[in-house]
N, C-alpha and C positions, 0 to 999 in steps of 0.2 A: 166198830167199823174204824179202819185207821184210816188216819189225813197226814197227808204228807204236807211239810211247809219248809220249802228252800228259805236260807237266809238272804237270798239276796245279793248287792253290793253292801256286803260289811261296814267300807267304809261312810254310807246312807245310814240310813234311819230303817232297814227292814229288821236290824235286832233289835232294836228298841220296841219298836210297833209290833213284833210278830210276839215277845215275850209279853209284854200289857197285855196286848189282845188273849195268848195263853192263860194271862191271869184270870181275866175276866169271864174266860170259859170254863177254870176249874171248879165253878159251881155244879156244872152238871157233870154227870158220869157216861154221857151219851156217844164218844168217842177217847181213842189212845193218837197221841202224835208222835211221829217222827220228826223232829227237826234235821231237817239235810242242808250241814254247814260246817262253820268252825266252832269246835267244842268249848274252846278256851274263848273265843270271841263271846259266843252264848251265857257261858258262867260267868265272866265278866261283867258283862251288862244287867245280868239276872243280880250280881251282888252289889253293880252301883246303881241298879234303883231299887234297892231292897224288896225283892218281890217276893225271895224265898220260893221260887219254884223248885221242886224236885228233879232235877234234869239227871238222867242216867245216862250209860252209854247204853248203846242199843244192842241187845243180845238175841235180839228173835221173837218173833211176833207170841212167842206164848210167855212174855212176860208180861208181869204185872202192872210193871211202871204204866203211869200213865204220860208221860211225858220225856222220849229218849231223844238221844242225840246219835249223830252217824254223819261222820267227813267218810267220802269215796279218795278221798284226794293220800298221798303215802307223807304228807306233812303238813302240819298245824301251820297257819296265816302266822306268822309278826304283828305281836300287838301293836305296834307303832307305824300303822301306814294311812300315808296322805290319803286325802279324799279323790276317788277315782284312780285310785292305784290301779296298775296294769294287773299285778298278783291277785286283787281283789275283783276285779273285772272277771278275770280268765275262772275263780273257784266259782264265781257265779254262775258260768256257762256248765260247768261242771257239775255242779250241784244239779241244774234244773234237768240237766240228761240223766242224772240216775233217779230223778222222784219220776222222769217220764217213763223210764225205764221200768222202775216197779211198778209204775201203775200197769202199762204192758203184760206186766207178769200178773197181777191182779195181786200184788203183794201189798200194795197200796188201793183204798175206796177211790181216793179224790187226791189230788194237790193243788195247793196256795201257793202262789209264787212272791216272796216281799219283791221290792222293785228291784231291777239294775239300769244302768245307764248304758243305752245304747250306744252312744259315743264315745265313752270309754273300751266296751268290749271291741269295737271293730277298730279301737285304736291299739288295744293289747294284739291283734294281729287272725279275728275273727272274723268271718263273712257271718254277718249277724241284722238282721232287717229288723226284730222286734220277738218276743218270746211267745205271741201267735203264732208266726210263720215257723220258728225253730221248732216249738212244739208238733205244729203240722208236718214237717218235713217227718221229723222220729217218726213219728206215728205213721208216713207211708200215704197222707193224703193231703188233697188240695182244695177240699169241700169243708172248708171252717170258716167261719165267721166271726169277727169279733163284738159282742152284744157288751155294751155299759148298762148298767140299772141303779136308780137310785132314788131317793123320796126324800121329801124337805119336811118339817118338824110337824106336818097336819097328816103324812103317809102320804103324799100323793106322788106319785110313782112317774117317773118315765124309763122306759127301757127301749135302750137304742141299736138297731144291727145297721154294722156300716159296711157297705159293697163295695168300698176301695179303703185300706187302712193307712198303712203310714207311705203313701206315694207324693211326690211333690205336688205343688196345686196346680201346675202348669201342666201336668202330665195324666191328672183326672181324667178329663176327657178324651183323651185316647185311650186308658185303660180300662175303662170301664164299660164292661159289655152287658148284654142281656142276661147271659148264662148266671155273672155274678149276682144280677139284682134278682132274677128266679131263686137263686140260691141262698141269700140273704133272708128274702120272703121267706122261703121256705122254712130256714132255721127258726126267724124270728116266732113264726104260728106255731112250731113245734115247741122252741122254749116256752111260752104261753102256758102251753099244755103241759108240760112239765113242772111248772111253777104252780101246780092246780088251779089255775085262774078259770072262771067259768066261761070266758069266751077267749077268741084269739084275731082280734080285730087288730088287723096291719096296713098302718099307713104311710105310704110311702113318697118320699120327698121327690121334688122335681130335682135337676140340677142347676139348673138358671133361674136368675132371678125372675120371680112371679109363673115360676115353671115354663119360662118360654115365653110367655106371652101369645100362645097359638104357632109358633116357630120365630116371631119376629124377633127375639131375642136368646136364639140358639134351637137347634133342631132336635137334641139329644130324648129329650120328652117325645116327641112322635117317634122316634129310630129307633130308641134301645129302651129309655122307660116305660114308657106306654104300653109297649109291647110286651114286656114283663109283666107287669100289673096283669095284663088281659090273661097270657099265659098262668101265672097263679089262679085267677079266678075258673078257669079251667080246669085246674085241679082241686080245686071245694075250698082253697081259701080264702078268706073272708079279706082281700086286700084292696083296699082303695088309693087313687091318686093317677098319674102324678100330681101332687098337690103342692104350693107356693111354701116352701120351708118357713117363711116368715111369718105365717099363719098357721102351719100346721102344728106348731109344737105347742101353739097356748093351747089347740085343742086338744092335746094327747095328753097336756098336762090336768085337764080339767075333768078328762076319764071318759073321752069321746073315741078311743083309740087303746086297744093294749100292747102294742108296738109300735118303734115307728121306722122305718129304713131308709138309711142317710145316703146317700153317695157320696161323701168323703166325710174325712174325718173330723175335722174341727165342724163341717156343717152339725153334725150330731152331738159332739162332746163338749162344744161350748153350751150349748141349755142345759143339757145333764149335767154339767160341774156346776152351774150356776143354781140348780135348786138341791144338789147333792153330792157336793163335793165331798163332807166328812164320812157319811152314809156310800158311797159310789164304788161298787164292785166291777169288776173288767170279768165276764164270763166267757171261754172259748168254746163258742158251739159246734157239732161235727164231729168234734174228736172221739176215738172210741174210750174217751178217759173223762172225767169231770175235773177240769180245772178251771181256779176262781183265782184271781189278785185284787188288790186293793189300787184303787184307780188314781193313785198319786205317784211322785216320782223318787228319786232318792232322797233329796232336799237335805244335800250335804252342806248345805248353810245352817242349820241346826241339827246335824248330827253329833251325839254326844252330850250333850246339852240337859236330855230329861223333859222335854217339852213337847213332845211328838206324838198328834194326837192318835191313837189306835182302830177309830174308828169303823173306819173303811178296812183295816184287816179284820177286824172283828166281823164286820159284817160279811167279808170276805170266807172265811171260817166257817160260817153259820149258813151260806150261799151253797158251800159245799158239802155240810151235813146235809143239810134241808135235802139235796138233791139225788145223796148218795141214800136217805133212809128210804 
């Protein structure tokens, strides 16, 4: 199988965690990897970290090389870019597009994306909400859902799908629809099956505190969330809710549920990252190809220091391979 890995923003920790993760995966012969990014940056990082990975220029899928590099840009990036450089941000977008197009052509079996900075991509002049939204647009679909999954040291998992993603908190209620919640429930249940879990029990958060207290603290549970759960149940999906988020995650963490659908970004990702920050993976559900990524950002403050933890990138690569196999 061929796994594509985009280097992300090279002024962050993307190159470092990518190469460290590939070094950790080098013991297995179950995949070949195509790094899509700047070859000079990758080789300098390889040398600086003392990893001695055999990084070869990509010459086609018939190569025997385990790790190849390809840059679709006509010129290499300068070696002295400052953190958040517009050139680095624009390159990250180009690499993301290249990987997605290769997946759509079936040149790659899956893609893993290193972190980018939404802020710096926008400042570089690109219309950009997030990698999930960008890939959905390239694939010509709006039926995608962001899921993050991770586990603690005792292998207790949380799997969280989001009904809305990068939406300002004051706009969540107006952008939340029954269709979006139903889609998140449907794809969360499918994800459980794709992971080979013995069941697919999906718990659905309410939007408001205490799931609205019967309408006293908000009406969305009655008008939007509840009807989405009932519609999902009619489709033979084992969905439960709306439940108060402040207790739901406790029960999911101890194994009562296999996945959670959260109504907005921080409602779902704060508990997920609390228990699985190092192992967390972002998985885009609903794309016509497999896409995963680590669940952390560019970490400009530690870039180039050799101290970045590759655990989340390792998890992202392993999930991509698991889903491809």
